[in-house]
NUTIFI-495375 format. One record per atom (N, C-alpha, C): residue in one letter; x, z, y. Coordinates in nm, 4 decimals, padded with zeros to 6 digits. Layout:
N
{'A'; {X; Z; Y}} ...
END
This chain:
155
{'M'; {09.8197; 21.6196; 15.2620}} {'M'; {09.7165; 21.5255; 15.3025}} {'M'; {09.5845; 21.5701; 15.2401}} {'S'; {09.4808; 21.5720; 15.3205}} {'S'; {09.3504; 21.6142; 15.2696}} {'S'; {09.2899; 21.5037; 15.1830}} {'N'; {09.1892; 21.5440; 15.1053}} {'N'; {09.1202; 21.4461; 15.0201}} {'N'; {09.0566; 21.3356; 15.1039}} {'R'; {09.0040; 21.3745; 15.2213}} {'R'; {08.9412; 21.2747; 15.3094}} {'R'; {09.0460; 21.1773; 15.3628}} {'D'; {09.1613; 21.2298; 15.4066}} {'D'; {09.2680; 21.1432; 15.4564}} {'D'; {09.3154; 21.0482; 15.3474}} {'R'; {09.3293; 21.1001; 15.2262}} {'R'; {09.3717; 21.0163; 15.1133}} {'R'; {09.2682; 20.9077; 15.0840}} {'A'; {09.1422; 20.9442; 15.0857}} {'A'; {09.0349; 20.8473; 15.0613}} {'A'; {09.0359; 20.7382; 15.1683}} {'E'; {09.0571; 20.7778; 15.2937}} {'E'; {09.0630; 20.6794; 15.4018}} {'E'; {09.1850; 20.5879; 15.3865}} {'L'; {09.2971; 20.6452; 15.3460}} {'L'; {09.4176; 20.5644; 15.3250}} {'L'; {09.3982; 20.4669; 15.2091}} {'L'; {09.3389; 20.5145; 15.0999}} {'L'; {09.3121; 20.4247; 14.9857}} {'L'; {09.2161; 20.3132; 15.0257}} {'A'; {09.1156; 20.3459; 15.1062}} {'A'; {09.0215; 20.2432; 15.1531}} {'A'; {09.0929; 20.1422; 15.2420}} {'A'; {09.1810; 20.1909; 15.3302}} {'A'; {09.2564; 20.1001; 15.4173}} {'A'; {09.3478; 20.0091; 15.3351}} {'I'; {09.4086; 20.0623; 15.2295}} {'I'; {09.4938; 19.9808; 15.1417}} {'I'; {09.4103; 19.8746; 15.0712}} {'A'; {09.2912; 19.9116; 15.0269}} {'A'; {09.2031; 19.8142; 14.9601}} {'A'; {09.1668; 19.7007; 15.0548}} {'V'; {09.1350; 19.7338; 15.1784}} {'V'; {09.1015; 19.6303; 15.2772}} {'V'; {09.2235; 19.5422; 15.3040}} {'A'; {09.3387; 19.6055; 15.3255}} {'A'; {09.4608; 19.5285; 15.3516}} {'A'; {09.4953; 19.4405; 15.2321}} {'G'; {09.4744; 19.4909; 15.1112}} {'G'; {09.5005; 19.4119; 14.9907}} {'G'; {09.4117; 19.2893; 14.9833}} {'R'; {09.2841; 19.3055; 15.0129}} {'R'; {09.1934; 19.1901; 15.0106}} {'R'; {09.2333; 19.0876; 15.1162}} {'R'; {09.2735; 19.1356; 15.2340}} {'R'; {09.3187; 19.0430; 15.3389}} {'R'; {09.4485; 18.9730; 15.2966}} {'H'; {09.5362; 19.0479; 15.2303}} {'H'; {09.6621; 18.9904; 15.1803}} {'H'; {09.6331; 18.8781; 15.0803}} {'Y'; {09.5444; 18.9028; 14.9845}} {'Y'; {09.5118; 18.8008; 14.8846}} {'Y'; {09.4532; 18.6770; 14.9504}} {'A'; {09.3661; 18.6980; 15.0501}} {'A'; {09.3068; 18.5834; 15.1201}} {'A'; {09.4137; 18.5058; 15.1968}} {'A'; {09.5030; 18.5770; 15.2650}} {'A'; {09.6101; 18.5100; 15.3397}} {'A'; {09.7027; 18.4354; 15.2451}} {'Y'; {09.7317; 18.4947; 15.1302}} {'Y'; {09.8207; 18.4275; 15.0366}} {'Y'; {09.7535; 18.3037; 14.9768}} {'A'; {09.6227; 18.3101; 14.9544}} {'A'; {09.5514; 18.1914; 14.9055}} {'A'; {09.5592; 18.0789; 15.0088}} {'L'; {09.5445; 18.1135; 15.1375}} {'L'; {09.5571; 18.0125; 15.2435}} {'L'; {09.6983; 17.9561; 15.2493}} {'F'; {09.7982; 18.0433; 15.2371}} {'F'; {09.9371; 17.9984; 15.2362}} {'F'; {09.9628; 17.9055; 15.1180}} {'N'; {09.9153; 17.9439; 14.9992}} {'N'; {09.9349; 17.8618; 14.8804}} {'N'; {09.8719; 17.7235; 14.8990}} {'Q'; {09.7518; 17.7211; 14.9571}} {'Q'; {09.6843; 17.5930; 14.9815}} {'Q'; {09.7638; 17.5086; 15.0806}} {'A'; {09.8129; 17.5705; 15.1879}} {'A'; {09.8888; 17.4966; 15.2896}} {'A'; {10.0190; 17.4414; 15.2320}} {'L'; {10.0906; 17.5217; 15.1530}} {'L'; {10.2148; 17.4745; 15.0924}} {'L'; {10.1864; 17.3642; 14.9909}} {'A'; {10.0814; 17.3806; 14.9123}} {'A'; {10.0438; 17.2761; 14.8167}} {'A'; {10.0118; 17.1461; 14.8903}} {'N'; {09.9361; 17.1566; 14.9991}} {'N'; {09.9040; 17.0371; 15.0789}} {'N'; {10.0309; 16.9709; 15.1301}} {'R'; {10.1248; 17.0517; 15.1798}} {'R'; {10.2504; 16.9986; 15.2333}} {'R'; {10.3259; 16.9198; 15.1270}} {'L'; {10.3177; 16.9671; 15.0021}} {'L'; {10.3895; 16.9026; 14.8918}} {'L'; {10.3068; 16.7962; 14.8202}} {'G'; {10.1819; 16.7788; 14.8629}} {'G'; {10.0944; 16.6806; 14.7986}} {'G'; {10.0501; 16.7238; 14.6595}} {'L'; {10.0334; 16.8550; 14.6426}} {'L'; {09.9943; 16.9094; 14.5123}} {'L'; {09.8614; 16.9824; 14.5218}} {'H'; {09.7983; 17.0019; 14.4074}} {'H'; {09.6828; 17.0908; 14.3974}} {'H'; {09.7375; 17.2334; 14.3951}} {'P'; {09.6669; 17.3317; 14.4509}} {'P'; {09.7176; 17.4693; 14.4501}} {'P'; {09.7509; 17.5234; 14.3109}} {'T'; {09.6728; 17.4867; 14.2105}} {'T'; {09.7029; 17.5313; 14.0746}} {'T'; {09.8326; 17.4684; 14.0254}} {'D'; {09.8571; 17.3432; 14.0630}} {'D'; {09.9820; 17.2772; 14.0257}} {'D'; {10.1007; 17.3507; 14.0872}} {'L'; {10.0867; 17.3898; 14.2144}} {'L'; {10.1936; 17.4635; 14.2811}} {'L'; {10.2171; 17.5981; 14.2132}} {'Q'; {10.1102; 17.6676; 14.1767}} {'Q'; {10.1261; 17.7960; 14.1088}} {'Q'; {10.1969; 17.7785; 13.9755}} {'C'; {10.1635; 17.6731; 13.9036}} {'C'; {10.2298; 17.6463; 13.7762}} {'C'; {10.3788; 17.6226; 13.7976}} {'V'; {10.4124; 17.5402; 13.8942}} {'V'; {10.5531; 17.5105; 13.9230}} {'V'; {10.6257; 17.6387; 13.9629}} {'S'; {10.5614; 17.7189; 14.0466}} {'S'; {10.6217; 17.8446; 14.0920}} {'S'; {10.6469; 17.9386; 13.9747}} {'L'; {10.5489; 17.9518; 13.8859}} {'L'; {10.5649; 18.0414; 13.7705}} {'L'; {10.6684; 17.9879; 13.6720}} {'L'; {10.6715; 17.8566; 13.6518}} {'L'; {10.7743; 17.7992; 13.5643}} {'L'; {10.9139; 17.8271; 13.6195}} {'D'; {10.9257; 17.8264; 13.7517}} {'D'; {11.0541; 17.8540; 13.8152}} {'D'; {11.0997; 17.9976; 13.7887}} {'L'; {11.0060; 18.0888; 13.7691}} {'L'; {11.0384; 18.2293; 13.7452}} {'L'; {11.0718; 18.2597; 13.5995}} {'E'; {11.0305; 18.1723; 13.5103}} {'E'; {11.0500; 18.1972; 13.3671}} {'E'; {11.1910; 18.1581; 13.3247}} {'P'; {11.2540; 18.2415; 13.2420}} {'P'; {11.3913; 18.2104; 13.1990}} {'P'; {11.3986; 18.0973; 13.0957}} {'E'; {11.2901; 18.0735; 13.0244}} {'E'; {11.2861; 17.9710; 12.9197}} {'E'; {11.1661; 17.8792; 12.9420}} {'P'; {11.1705; 17.7570; 12.8882}} {'P'; {11.0530; 17.6692; 12.8950}} {'P'; {10.9330; 17.7338; 12.8255}} {'L'; {10.8139; 17.6943; 12.8667}} {'L'; {10.6905; 17.7500; 12.8126}} {'L'; {10.6101; 17.6433; 12.7402}} {'S'; {10.5314; 17.6864; 12.6448}} {'S'; {10.4372; 17.5951; 12.5812}} {'S'; {10.3177; 17.5762; 12.6743}} {'T'; {10.2402; 17.4735; 12.6498}} {'T'; {10.1200; 17.4509; 12.7299}} {'T'; {10.0233; 17.5667; 12.7124}} {'G'; {10.0169; 17.6245; 12.5929}} {'G'; {09.9318; 17.7408; 12.5694}} {'G'; {09.9740; 17.8602; 12.6531}} {'E'; {10.1040; 17.8815; 12.6652}} {'E'; {10.1534; 17.9913; 12.7490}} {'E'; {10.1206; 17.9666; 12.8958}} {'I'; {10.1307; 17.8420; 12.9376}} {'I'; {10.0948; 17.8069; 13.0752}} {'I'; {09.9460; 17.8331; 13.0978}} {'A'; {09.8634; 17.7971; 12.9999}} {'A'; {09.7198; 17.8225; 13.0109}} {'A'; {09.6930; 17.9710; 13.0314}} {'K'; {09.7604; 18.0566; 12.9549}} {'K'; {09.7407; 18.2013; 12.9686}} {'K'; {09.7870; 18.2517; 13.1042}} {'L'; {09.9028; 18.2045; 13.1516}} {'L'; {09.9554; 18.2483; 13.2812}} {'L'; {09.8614; 18.2140; 13.3966}} {'L'; {09.7962; 18.0982; 13.3870}} {'L'; {09.7135; 18.0500; 13.4972}} {'L'; {09.5646; 18.0709; 13.4753}} {'G'; {09.5277; 18.1260; 13.3589}} {'G'; {09.3865; 18.1490; 13.3308}} {'G'; {09.3084; 18.0208; 13.3088}} {'L'; {09.3718; 17.9227; 13.2437}} {'L'; {09.3087; 17.7928; 13.2193}} {'L'; {09.2725; 17.7768; 13.0721}} {'T'; {09.1830; 17.6849; 13.0456}} {'T'; {09.1586; 17.6467; 12.9072}} {'T'; {09.2765; 17.5626; 12.8600}} {'S'; {09.2890; 17.5459; 12.7301}} {'S'; {09.4009; 17.4655; 12.6799}} {'S'; {09.3902; 17.3208; 12.7270}} {'G'; {09.2677; 17.2669; 12.7334}} {'G'; {09.2500; 17.1297; 12.7814}} {'G'; {09.2893; 17.1143; 12.9278}} {'S'; {09.2511; 17.2119; 13.0110}} {'S'; {09.2876; 17.2078; 13.1532}} {'S'; {09.4379; 17.2199; 13.1710}} {'A'; {09.5008; 17.3050; 13.0908}} {'A'; {09.6462; 17.3217; 13.1001}} {'A'; {09.7171; 17.1930; 13.0584}} {'T'; {09.6654; 17.1263; 12.9574}} {'T'; {09.7258; 16.9995; 12.9141}} {'T'; {09.7156; 16.8955; 13.0255}} {'R'; {09.5993; 16.8853; 13.0896}} {'R'; {09.5827; 16.7904; 13.2004}} {'R'; {09.6741; 16.8275; 13.3170}} {'L'; {09.6893; 16.9570; 13.3426}} {'L'; {09.7791; 17.0038; 13.4480}} {'L'; {09.9228; 16.9619; 13.4190}} {'V'; {09.9693; 16.9854; 13.2976}} {'V'; {10.1061; 16.9481; 13.2608}} {'V'; {10.1223; 16.7969; 13.2660}} {'D'; {10.0194; 16.7223; 13.2241}} {'D'; {10.0249; 16.5758; 13.2349}} {'D'; {10.0452; 16.5324; 13.3799}} {'R'; {09.9693; 16.5928; 13.4729}} {'R'; {09.9821; 16.5594; 13.6157}} {'R'; {10.1210; 16.5926; 13.6668}} {'L'; {10.1702; 16.7111; 13.6298}} {'L'; {10.3017; 16.7536; 13.6770}} {'L'; {10.4122; 16.6662; 13.6195}} {'E'; {10.3957; 16.6246; 13.4952}} {'E'; {10.4963; 16.5360; 13.4343}} {'E'; {10.4937; 16.3999; 13.5033}} {'E'; {10.3739; 16.3483; 13.5292}} {'E'; {10.3610; 16.2189; 13.5967}} {'E'; {10.4208; 16.2251; 13.7378}} {'A'; {10.4090; 16.3400; 13.8031}} {'A'; {10.4642; 16.3579; 13.9383}} {'A'; {10.6140; 16.3866; 13.9365}} {'G'; {10.6726; 16.3965; 13.8175}} {'G'; {10.8158; 16.4221; 13.8061}} {'G'; {10.8550; 16.5671; 13.8306}} {'L'; {10.7571; 16.6594; 13.8205}} {'L'; {10.7849; 16.8002; 13.8464}} {'L'; {10.8246; 16.8785; 13.7211}} {'V'; {10.7803; 16.8327; 13.6059}} {'V'; {10.8145; 16.9011; 13.4808}} {'V'; {10.8570; 16.7990; 13.3761}} {'T'; {10.9239; 16.8513; 13.2770}} {'T'; {10.9588; 16.7697; 13.1611}} {'T'; {10.9106; 16.8426; 13.0366}} {'R'; {10.8797; 16.7639; 12.9363}} {'R'; {10.8420; 16.8188; 12.8056}} {'R'; {10.9559; 16.7917; 12.7089}} {'V'; {10.9888; 16.8939; 12.6293}} {'V'; {11.0891; 16.8779; 12.5245}} {'V'; {11.0298; 16.9344; 12.3961}} {'P'; {11.0675; 16.8790; 12.2817}} {'P'; {11.0137; 16.9316; 12.1554}} {'P'; {11.0531; 17.0784; 12.1367}} {'D'; {10.9608; 17.1559; 12.0837}} {'D'; {10.9870; 17.2962; 12.0522}} {'D'; {11.0704; 17.3001; 11.9244}} {'P'; {11.1910; 17.3553; 11.9311}} {'P'; {11.2765; 17.3564; 11.8117}} {'P'; {11.2192; 17.4418; 11.6979}} {'R'; {11.1277; 17.5340; 11.7314}} {'R'; {11.0680; 17.6201; 11.6282}} {'R'; {10.9423; 17.5601; 11.5670}} {'D'; {10.8814; 17.4633; 11.6350}} {'D'; {10.7566; 17.4041; 11.5866}} {'D'; {10.7481; 17.2614; 11.6401}} {'R'; {10.7767; 17.1644; 11.5556}} {'R'; {10.7833; 17.0246; 11.5991}} {'R'; {10.6501; 16.9709; 11.6493}} {'R'; {10.5402; 17.0394; 11.6187}} {'R'; {10.4089; 16.9941; 11.6665}} {'R'; {10.3875; 17.0265; 11.8137}} {'K'; {10.4701; 17.1159; 11.8683}} {'K'; {10.4532; 17.1609; 12.0063}} {'K'; {10.5635; 17.1057; 12.0956}} {'A'; {10.5325; 17.1070; 12.2243}} {'A'; {10.6336; 17.0727; 12.3251}} {'A'; {10.6480; 17.1920; 12.4186}} {'L'; {10.7648; 17.2049; 12.4730}} {'L'; {10.7916; 17.3076; 12.5732}} {'L'; {10.8048; 17.2412; 12.7090}} {'V'; {10.7599; 17.3099; 12.8125}} {'V'; {10.7551; 17.2549; 12.9474}} {'V'; {10.8537; 17.3307; 13.0354}} {'S'; {10.9333; 17.2552; 13.1094}} {'S'; {11.0255; 17.3170; 13.2055}} {'S'; {11.0241; 17.2354; 13.3343}} {'L'; {11.0736; 17.2977; 13.4409}} {'L'; {11.0810; 17.2273; 13.5684}} {'L'; {11.1809; 17.1138; 13.5601}} {'A'; {11.1476; 17.0032; 13.6237}} {'A'; {11.2414; 16.8916; 13.6366}} {'A'; {11.3348; 16.9232; 13.7527}} {'T'; {11.4622; 16.9094; 13.7313}} {'T'; {11.5590; 16.9526; 13.8323}} {'T'; {11.5482; 16.8753; 13.9629}} {'Q'; {11.5221; 16.7456; 13.9574}} {'Q'; {11.5219; 16.6676; 14.0802}} {'Q'; {11.4090; 16.7098; 14.1742}} {'R'; {11.2901; 16.7366; 14.1240}} {'R'; {11.1797; 16.7789; 14.2116}} {'R'; {11.1832; 16.9290; 14.2347}} {'G'; {11.2476; 17.0039; 14.1453}} {'G'; {11.2593; 17.1483; 14.1640}} {'G'; {11.3297; 17.1822; 14.2935}} {'A'; {11.4310; 17.1028; 14.3286}} {'A'; {11.5035; 17.1240; 14.4537}} {'A'; {11.4100; 17.1047; 14.5732}} {'E'; {11.3214; 17.0068; 14.5641}} {'E'; {11.2245; 16.9818; 14.6717}} {'E'; {11.1311; 17.1015; 14.6891}} {'I'; {11.0864; 17.1573; 14.5794}} {'I'; {10.9982; 17.2742; 14.5848}} {'I'; {11.0730; 17.3933; 14.6452}} {'N'; {11.1963; 17.4150; 14.6006}} {'N'; {11.2753; 17.5260; 14.6546}} {'N'; {11.2995; 17.5102; 14.8040}} {'T'; {11.3216; 17.3872; 14.8489}} {'T'; {11.3399; 17.3616; 14.9912}} {'T'; {11.2122; 17.3943; 15.0681}} {'A'; {11.0983; 17.3579; 15.0109}} {'A'; {10.9702; 17.3863; 15.0765}} {'A'; {10.9447; 17.5371; 15.0852}} {'W'; {10.9941; 17.6127; 14.9880}} {'W'; {10.9770; 17.7583; 14.9875}} {'W'; {11.0741; 17.8272; 15.0833}} {'A'; {11.1819; 17.7612; 15.1216}} {'A'; {11.2894; 17.8273; 15.1973}} {'A'; {11.2392; 17.8917; 15.3263}} {'S'; {11.1699; 17.8190; 15.4098}} {'S'; {11.1249; 17.8738; 15.5381}} {'S'; {11.0220; 17.9851; 15.5193}} {'P'; {10.9151; 17.9621; 15.4404}} {'P'; {10.8211; 18.0730; 15.4191}} {'P'; {10.8876; 18.1922; 15.3496}} {'G'; {10.9740; 18.1656; 15.2545}} {'G'; {11.0433; 18.2743; 15.1856}} {'G'; {11.1256; 18.3580; 15.2815}} {'G'; {11.1918; 18.2906; 15.3748}} {'G'; {11.2679; 18.3619; 15.4764}} {'G'; {11.1777; 18.4473; 15.5648}} {'A'; {11.0609; 18.3948; 15.5974}} {'A'; {10.9660; 18.4704; 15.6804}} {'A'; {10.9160; 18.5937; 15.6066}} {'F'; {10.8879; 18.5779; 15.4758}} {'F'; {10.8432; 18.6936; 15.3976}} {'F'; {10.9550; 18.7970; 15.3865}} {'T'; {11.0769; 18.7523; 15.3680}} {'T'; {11.1909; 18.8444; 15.3626}} {'T'; {11.2087; 18.9150; 15.4962}} {'E'; {11.1958; 18.8414; 15.6036}} {'E'; {11.2084; 18.9002; 15.7382}} {'E'; {11.1029; 19.0087; 15.7602}} {'A'; {10.9830; 18.9882; 15.7082}} {'A'; {10.8768; 19.0877; 15.7235}} {'A'; {10.9123; 19.2199; 15.6567}} {'L'; {11.0062; 19.2182; 15.5629}} {'L'; {11.0457; 19.3397; 15.4909}} {'L'; {11.1657; 19.4106; 15.5517}} {'Q'; {11.2261; 19.3530; 15.6538}} {'Q'; {11.3500; 19.4074; 15.7094}} {'Q'; {11.3347; 19.5463; 15.7702}} {'D'; {11.2160; 19.5818; 15.8164}} {'D'; {11.1948; 19.7125; 15.8790}} {'D'; {11.1802; 19.8255; 15.7783}} {'F'; {11.1734; 19.7931; 15.6493}} {'F'; {11.1512; 19.8946; 15.5473}} {'F'; {11.2836; 19.9434; 15.4903}} {'G'; {11.2891; 20.0737; 15.4621}} {'G'; {11.4064; 20.1307; 15.3975}} {'G'; {11.4065; 20.1008; 15.2484}} {'D'; {11.5171; 20.1309; 15.1827}} {'D'; {11.5306; 20.1020; 15.0400}} {'D'; {11.4242; 20.1723; 14.9562}} {'D'; {11.3930; 20.2982; 14.9881}} {'D'; {11.2901; 20.3702; 14.9127}} {'D'; {11.1536; 20.3047; 14.9305}} {'E'; {11.1246; 20.2607; 15.0521}} {'E'; {10.9979; 20.1931; 15.0772}} {'E'; {10.9920; 20.0590; 15.0042}} {'L'; {11.1023; 19.9864; 15.0035}} {'L'; {11.1054; 19.8587; 14.9310}} {'L'; {11.0819; 19.8796; 14.7821}} {'A'; {11.1370; 19.9865; 14.7272}} {'A'; {11.1151; 20.0167; 14.5854}} {'A'; {10.9674; 20.0437; 14.5586}} {'V'; {10.8999; 20.1122; 14.6505}} {'V'; {10.7565; 20.1390; 14.6356}} {'V'; {10.6779; 20.0084; 14.6451}} {'I'; {10.7141; 19.9231; 14.7394}} {'I'; {10.6454; 19.7942; 14.7544}} {'I'; {10.6606; 19.7116; 14.6272}} {'E'; {10.7818; 19.7068; 14.5741}} {'E'; {10.8054; 19.6286; 14.4515}} {'E'; {10.7241; 19.6862; 14.3362}} {'R'; {10.7218; 19.8187; 14.3237}} {'R'; {10.6443; 19.8839; 14.2168}} {'R'; {10.4954; 19.8565; 14.2352}} {'Y'; {10.4476; 19.8626; 14.3584}} {'Y'; {10.3076; 19.8334; 14.3882}} {'Y'; {10.2727; 19.6895; 14.3492}} {'L'; {10.3573; 19.5952; 14.3860}} {'L'; {10.3298; 19.4549; 14.3536}} {'L'; {10.3277; 19.4321; 14.2030}} {'R'; {10.4236; 19.4908; 14.1309}} {'R'; {10.4240; 19.4779; 13.9841}} {'R'; {10.2968; 19.5379; 13.9257}} {'R'; {10.2620; 19.6573; 13.9712}} {'R'; {10.1450; 19.7274; 13.9170}} {'R'; {10.0158; 19.6527; 13.9471}} {'T'; {09.9985; 19.6057; 14.0721}} {'T'; {09.8751; 19.5348; 14.1051}} {'T'; {09.8692; 19.3968; 14.0394}} {'T'; {09.9846; 19.3381; 14.0113}} {'T'; {09.9857; 19.2127; 13.9351}} {'T'; {09.9321; 19.2373; 13.7948}} {'E'; {09.9784; 19.3445; 13.7315}} {'E'; {09.9293; 19.3796; 13.5981}} {'E'; {09.7782; 19.4056; 13.6000}} {'V'; {09.7324; 19.4828; 13.6987}} {'V'; {09.5898; 19.5124; 13.7103}} {'V'; {09.5115; 19.3842; 13.7351}} {'G'; {09.5625; 19.2982; 13.8238}} {'G'; {09.4943; 19.1718; 13.8515}} {'G'; {09.4828; 19.0852; 13.7279}} {'N'; {09.5902; 19.0781; 13.6488}} {'N'; {09.5855; 19.0004; 13.5243}} {'N'; {09.4857; 19.0600; 13.4263}} {'E'; {09.4842; 19.1922; 13.4147}} {'E'; {09.3891; 19.2589; 13.3253}} {'E'; {09.2453; 19.2322; 13.3695}} {'Q'; {09.2205; 19.2420; 13.4995}} {'Q'; {09.0856; 19.2193; 13.5494}} {'Q'; {09.0423; 19.0738; 13.5353}} {'A'; {09.1369; 18.9808; 13.5534}} {'A'; {09.1037; 18.8386; 13.5329}} {'A'; {09.0634; 18.8154; 13.3875}} {'R'; {09.1379; 18.8749; 13.2929}} {'R'; {09.1004; 18.8626; 13.1512}} {'R'; {08.9647; 18.9232; 13.1256}} {'R'; {08.9405; 19.0411; 13.1819}} {'R'; {08.8111; 19.1076; 13.1628}} {'R'; {08.6974; 19.0226; 13.2166}} {'L'; {08.7150; 18.9686; 13.3354}} {'L'; {08.6089; 18.8869; 13.3970}} {'L'; {08.5879; 18.7541; 13.3256}} {'S'; {08.6925; 18.7059; 13.2582}} {'S'; {08.6827; 18.5776; 13.1893}} {'S'; {08.6249; 18.5894; 13.0492}} {'T'; {08.6152; 18.7110; 12.9989}} {'T'; {08.5632; 18.7337; 12.8642}} {'T'; {08.4113; 18.7476; 12.8712}} {'P'; {08.3410; 18.6627; 12.7953}} {'P'; {08.1932; 18.6697; 12.7991}} {'P'; {08.1395; 18.7984; 12.7395}} 
END
């Protein structure tokens, strides 16, 4: 592949990536609306679902790029909505750990089922090697996105 072809391919990937992020933001908003949640609340619930252990409010703040006060208000809203529970941190009694509430977690998983199936279906045409590249790309761009969010948030 020539340098020009590579440059054009990289530019096309950048454009497709920006369109992907915009489409995913619209999807996140639509799913949040369907569930009667704020998009940030949905992202918090989604990320908590991926974590193997409960998180502190400070950890949630870091994951979502929020201030500690905003994260506390977010967890308060989610707890009031029955989406999360707080339990004392066994390592530090001054802190609480946040986890998904099982009864509403099922509702969230049900809401994800149809879109999740559609996203999985979109990948059916790809071979195993291509899927491995897609997964590596998503992990790598997630890391870059997190790094850039931190950079942009630092005065």
